[in-house]
C-alpha positions as CSV (number, residue, x, y, z in Angstrom):
1,M,15.2,-67.0,-72.5
2,D,18.2,-69.6,-72.3
3,D,19.6,-68.1,-75.3
4,L,19.5,-64.4,-74.6
5,P,23.5,-63.2,-73.9
6,P,23.5,-61.6,-70.4
7,L,26.0,-58.5,-70.1
8,N,28.5,-59.7,-67.9
9,A,29.4,-62.2,-70.8
10,V,33.2,-61.7,-71.9
11,A,32.6,-61.9,-75.6
12,M,35.2,-60.8,-78.2
13,R,33.2,-58.9,-80.6
14,G,34.1,-57.9,-84.4
15,T,36.6,-59.0,-86.3
16,G,40.2,-58.2,-86.7
17,L,43.1,-57.4,-84.6
18,N,41.8,-54.9,-81.5
19,A,43.4,-54.2,-78.1
20,W,42.1,-57.5,-76.2
21,Q,43.4,-59.6,-79.1
22,A,47.0,-61.4,-78.9
23,D,49.8,-59.9,-80.3
24,P,51.2,-63.2,-83.0
25,V,54.4,-64.6,-81.4
26,P,56.7,-64.6,-84.5
27,A,58.6,-68.6,-84.7
28,D,62.1,-66.6,-86.3
29,A,62.1,-63.9,-83.7
30,P,64.7,-64.2,-80.4
31,W,63.5,-66.3,-77.5
32,W,63.5,-63.0,-75.1
33,E,61.2,-61.4,-77.8
34,R,58.9,-64.6,-77.8
35,A,58.8,-64.9,-73.9
36,L,57.8,-61.4,-73.9
37,L,55.1,-61.4,-76.6
38,T,53.9,-64.4,-74.5
39,V,53.8,-62.7,-71.1
40,R,52.4,-59.5,-72.8
41,N,49.5,-61.6,-74.6
42,E,49.0,-63.4,-70.9
43,A,49.0,-59.9,-69.4
44,R,46.1,-58.5,-71.6
45,S,44.2,-61.9,-71.3
46,L,43.9,-61.0,-67.3
47,V,43.1,-57.3,-67.4
48,R,40.5,-55.4,-69.0
49,V,39.4,-51.8,-68.8
50,G,36.5,-50.4,-70.6
51,R,33.3,-48.2,-69.1
52,I,30.6,-49.9,-67.2
53,E,27.4,-47.9,-67.4
54,R,25.5,-50.3,-65.7
55,P,27.4,-51.7,-63.0
56,E,24.3,-54.5,-61.3
57,A,24.5,-56.3,-64.4
58,I,28.0,-56.4,-64.6
59,L,28.3,-57.6,-61.3
60,L,26.0,-60.2,-61.5
61,A,27.9,-63.5,-61.0
62,P,28.2,-66.1,-64.2
63,D,26.2,-68.2,-61.6
64,Q,23.3,-66.3,-61.1
65,T,22.6,-65.8,-64.5
66,Y,20.4,-69.0,-64.6
67,F,18.8,-67.4,-61.3
68,L,18.0,-64.7,-63.5
69,R,16.7,-66.4,-66.3
70,E,14.7,-68.7,-64.5
71,N,13.0,-65.2,-62.7
72,L,12.1,-63.9,-65.9
73,K,10.5,-67.3,-66.5
74,L,8.0,-67.2,-63.6
75,K,7.5,-63.6,-64.0
76,L,6.2,-64.3,-67.5
77,L,4.3,-67.3,-66.3
78,N,2.8,-65.2,-63.7
79,A,1.8,-62.6,-66.5
80,R,0.0,-65.4,-68.5
81,L,-1.4,-66.6,-65.1
82,S,-2.9,-63.1,-63.8
83,L,-4.5,-62.7,-68.1
84,L,-6.1,-66.1,-67.9
85,S,-7.6,-64.4,-64.1
86,R,-8.4,-61.9,-65.3
87,Q,-6.5,-59.6,-63.7
88,V,-4.9,-57.2,-66.4
89,D,-3.4,-54.5,-64.0
90,V,-1.4,-57.5,-62.6
91,T,-0.5,-58.8,-66.4
92,R,0.9,-55.6,-67.2
93,T,2.7,-54.6,-64.3
94,E,4.7,-58.3,-64.8
95,L,5.4,-57.6,-68.1
96,A,6.7,-54.1,-67.2
97,N,9.2,-56.1,-64.9
98,V,10.1,-58.5,-67.7
99,A,10.9,-55.6,-70.1
100,A,12.7,-53.5,-67.1
101,S,15.0,-56.8,-66.4
102,L,15.2,-57.4,-70.2
103,N,16.6,-54.0,-70.8
104,R,18.9,-54.0,-67.5
105,Y,20.7,-57.2,-67.6
106,F,20.8,-58.8,-71.2
107,D,23.3,-57.5,-74.2
108,P,20.8,-55.0,-76.1
109,A,22.8,-55.4,-79.1
110,S,22.1,-59.2,-79.4
111,R,19.7,-59.6,-82.4
112,R,17.7,-62.6,-79.5
113,T,17.6,-59.9,-76.9
114,Q,16.0,-57.1,-79.9
115,T,13.8,-59.8,-81.4
116,A,12.4,-61.0,-77.4
117,A,12.1,-57.3,-76.5
118,T,9.9,-56.6,-79.6
119,Q,7.7,-59.5,-78.7
120,L,7.6,-58.3,-75.1
121,Q,6.6,-55.1,-76.8
122,Q,3.8,-56.6,-78.9
123,L,2.7,-58.1,-76.5
124,Q,2.2,-55.0,-73.8
125,A,0.2,-53.4,-76.9
126,L,-2.1,-56.9,-76.8
127,V,-2.7,-56.2,-73.4
128,K,-3.0,-52.7,-73.4
129,T,-5.7,-52.4,-75.8
130,T,-7.7,-55.8,-74.9
131,E,-10.2,-55.4,-71.9
132,P,-11.5,-58.3,-70.5
133,P,-15.3,-58.9,-71.0
134,R,-17.4,-58.1,-68.2
135,I,-19.3,-60.5,-65.5
136,D,-22.6,-58.6,-67.1
137,D,-21.6,-59.3,-70.9
138,T,-21.1,-63.0,-69.9
139,L,-24.1,-63.3,-67.8
140,A,-26.3,-61.4,-71.2
141,A,-25.0,-64.3,-73.7
142,L,-25.6,-67.0,-71.2
143,A,-29.2,-65.8,-71.0
144,T,-29.4,-65.0,-74.6
145,A,-28.1,-68.9,-75.2
146,A,-29.9,-70.2,-72.6
147,A,-33.0,-68.5,-74.0
148,G,-32.6,-69.7,-77.3
149,R,-32.1,-73.7,-76.8
C-alpha cells in the first residue's frame, strides 16, 4: 500500500517534449530571448491545465495521502479480523470499500495499482465462494473425534 501512486501526484509521464516540459534555452541566443524563454518555462511549471474526472482525488492534500494509506490498511485489517471471526458479510463489505477507495484515489494506469486491484479481486472472489463452517458441522466433527478415542 505504501508504494501505490495517488492520483494527485504530479508526475511527468511519457517521453519526449510535451506541453509541460521546458523549452531548451540556447546559449548563443541574445540575452532578452534567454530571459523570455526562462520566464516562459517558469510560468509553464506554475500553471497546469487539464481535465479532472474525479475531483475528490485531486483535491486531496499531499499530507492526507499518508492517512488515506493508513485508512486502507485499517480496512484490510478489519476485513482480516472479520474473516477470522467468521463474519463473511462484514469481510465482503470491507473489501468492497477497499476496492472503491483504490479505484477512486490511486492512479489506475500504474502497474502497482493494477496489481493491487487484481489481488483484491482474487481475494473478493475467494471470500464470495467460501462458506464459513457451520457450528453443527464443527460439533459433529468434535463428537466423531471424541468417539474415535
